C-alpha positions, -999 to +999 in steps of 0.1 A: +136-431-284+160-419-311+188-396-302+184-361-317+208-352-345+236-330-332+226-304-358+191-301-344+198-278-315+218-252-336+189-251-361+164-244-333+186-217-319+190-201-353+153-201-358+147-187-324+172-159-330+156-151-363+121-149-348+135-127-320+152-104-345+119-101-365+099-093-334+124-066-325+121-051-360+083-053-359+083-036-324+105-008-337+084-004-368+052-002-346+069+023-322+080+045-351+046+044-367+029+054-335+054+082-330+047+095-365+009+093-360+012+110-326+034+137-340+010+143-369-020+144-345-002+169-323+006+190-354-030+189-366-043+198-332-020+228-330-029+239-365-066+236-358-062+258-327-047+285-350-067+281-382-103+277-369-102+309-347-084+328-375-111+317-400-139+329-376-121+362-372-119+365-410-157+357-413-164+384-387-142+409-405-115+410-379-088+394-400-077+399-436-079+373-464-041+375-469-033+368-433-057+338-432-043+323-464-007+329-452-013+310-421-031+282-439-003+277-465+020+264-437+001+232-442-023+236-472-037+200-471-047+200-435-059+236-436-081+227-466-095+198-447-104+221-417-118+247-441-141+221-458-153+208-424-161+243-414-179+250-446-203+221-440-211+235-405-218+270-417-253+283-427-256+283-465-257+321-466-223+323-450-205+298-472-197+321-501-176+342-477-151+313-476-146+314-514-115+336-513-098+313-488-105+282-509-092+300-539-060+308-520-055+271-512-068+252-543-049+255-576-078+253-600-057+243-631-040+215-612-073+201-600-090+204-634-060+185-649-063+159-622-098+150-634-080+132-663-057+113-640-056+075-642-057+074-604-093+073-593-085+085-558-068+116-574-099+122-596-121+119-566-101+144-546-101+168-575-139+165-580-144+173-543-121+202-542-134+219-574-168+222-557-154+249-534-142+271-563-171+291-577-158+297-611-168+290-647-138+268-652-145+246-622-181+243-631-174+233-666-148+207-654-173+192-630-200+190-657-175+172-678-167+149-649-204+138-650-192+117-680-165+099-660-166+061-664-165+057-626-199+062-609-181+074-578-165+103-597-199+112-613-215+112-578-187+133-563-190+158-592-227+160-586-223+169-550-197+195-558-221+211-584-247+212-556-223+229-533-217+255-560-255+258-562-257+253-600-293+243-604-289+241-642-268+210-635-297+191-619-310+174-651-275+166-663-267+151-629-298+129-629-290+117-664-254+110-654-265+091-623-293+072-639-283+039-622-313+018-612-311+003-577-323+012-542-288+021-530-281+043-560-315+060-558-307+070-522-273+083-530-286+102-560-314+117-539-288+128-513-268+145-540-298+165-552-308+172-517-276+191-513-291+219-534-318+225-508-351+240-519-336+257-549-339+222-566-377+221-562-387+240-594-365+218-616-378+186-599-414+197-603-409+204-640-396+169-644-426+153-628-449+173-651-430+162-682-447+140-708-446+103-702-413+087-713-392+119-713-375+108-681-365+074-670-383+057-640-351+059-620-349+097-626-386+101-616-379+081-584-351+103-574-370+135-580-400+120-560-377+111-531-362+146-529-396+163-531-408+141-503-377+150-482-385+187-487-422+180-480-431+200-511-468+208-511-468+218-548-457+182-556-489+166-543-509+167-576-481+152-598-472+127-571-509+115-570-507+109-607-476+087-602-496+064-580-512+050-611-479+043-629-472+008-641-438+007-625-441-007-590-411+013-577-425+046-589-459+039-571-441+029-540-419+061-539-448+083-547-468+069-518-438+073-495-433+109-506-470+117-501-468+103-466-439+125-458-457+156-471-489+148-453-514+166-475-550+154-467-557+156-504-535+125-509-552+104-483-579+088-505-556+082-535-530+066-513-556+045-495-566+031-529-532+014-530-545-010-504-556-032-533-524-029-553-511-061-568-476-055-553-472-061-515-444-035-511-467-009-525-495-020-502-471-018-472-459+017-482-496+028-485-502+016-449-472+035-436-482+067-455-518+066-441-503+063-406-481+093-412-510+113-425-531+105-393-560+095-415-586+084-389-612+079-416-591+051-430-593+029-399-617+004-418-592+001-446-563-004-421-583-029-402-591-049-433-553-049-442-546-067-409-556-099-428-534-092-458-515-121-472-481-104-467-468-101-432-452-067-438-485-052-450-502-066-419-475-052-396-475-018-413-513-016-410-511-025-373-484+001-367-504+027-386-534+020-364-513+024-333-500+057-346-536+070-348-539+070-310-569+060-290-592+052-320-565+030-337-555+012-305-592+005-297-595-010-332-564-032-326-580-045-294-614-051-311-598-071-340-576-091-317-606-102-296-632-107-323-615-118-355-614-154-367-583-146-388-553-160-369-528-138-388-548-106-380-551-116-343-514-123-340-503-091-357-525-070-334-511-087-303-475-083-315-478-046-321-497-039-289-471-058-269-443-041-288-457-008-276-460-021-240-497-021-238-502-046-211-536-061-216-525-081-247-515-114-233-528-142-254-556-161-236 
């Protein structure tokens, strides 16, 4: 065994001392960060206990706008955050009463200028804040922000325009957010849903427009929102969409009709049981279940033998949702069919819902 070099031990000691010093520095840094965070949280908690009750007193007419704004300007950023949170919790009819407070905290010109910033986070912040200023200048700036190169900015501007209640911006919003894709469809629908039922007339007019005037993606978003609002007036145009060439349009129309639940749509939706696309067939089964269409039990029973598992599963779940009649049909098919797939899907769904006499014999 070789004897260690005499320089080895000093080197090890130096490395140890260096690591020890680094650990001390790291510990001090973590301690300082935790102290800063704790102090900030304590400050925010104290501010919240002052600002929230004061804002409610203002809303009830027991405090002046000037006093409320003066208190908030001690920490405008955190006060604005609290105000935005409160705004979302209020009934829509009460939100306009917060406008003077927002106007006292948000510098409109600064936020409009910030929409041209190279910093995307700053543009996002400006697009959000401008939604709480009901002015021609802020609306015009947000409409212009719908042209931003970043989809996130366009989406944020859309939601801010919805907060302002500018229904004339719905069509420009849908054009700006015409980004095909399931995730984008959902987010666009959420943005339009922020308008509430005031968006319905515009959306209905879009569905009644001549073919080709609006993109499939735009039609899908309008369809989703009308389904969310369970708009009865949308049933006739939605039924027409069931015959569209675009698979995703047929699928979304079936889903929306299922949400609305109008009996007039049962037969047209049931016709999709023979659709060439299995996702559309699956959605048709789900919609029939939601519409509680007992008369479609034979169609649902036939779909238990569909080539696609999801269609079979949706048909079985739809039968179960129909109650006693549907459950009886599941039992009957499971016991009598020669189709192994149909028998298995009946058994799986009945077992899933804890109906005990479904053990495979």
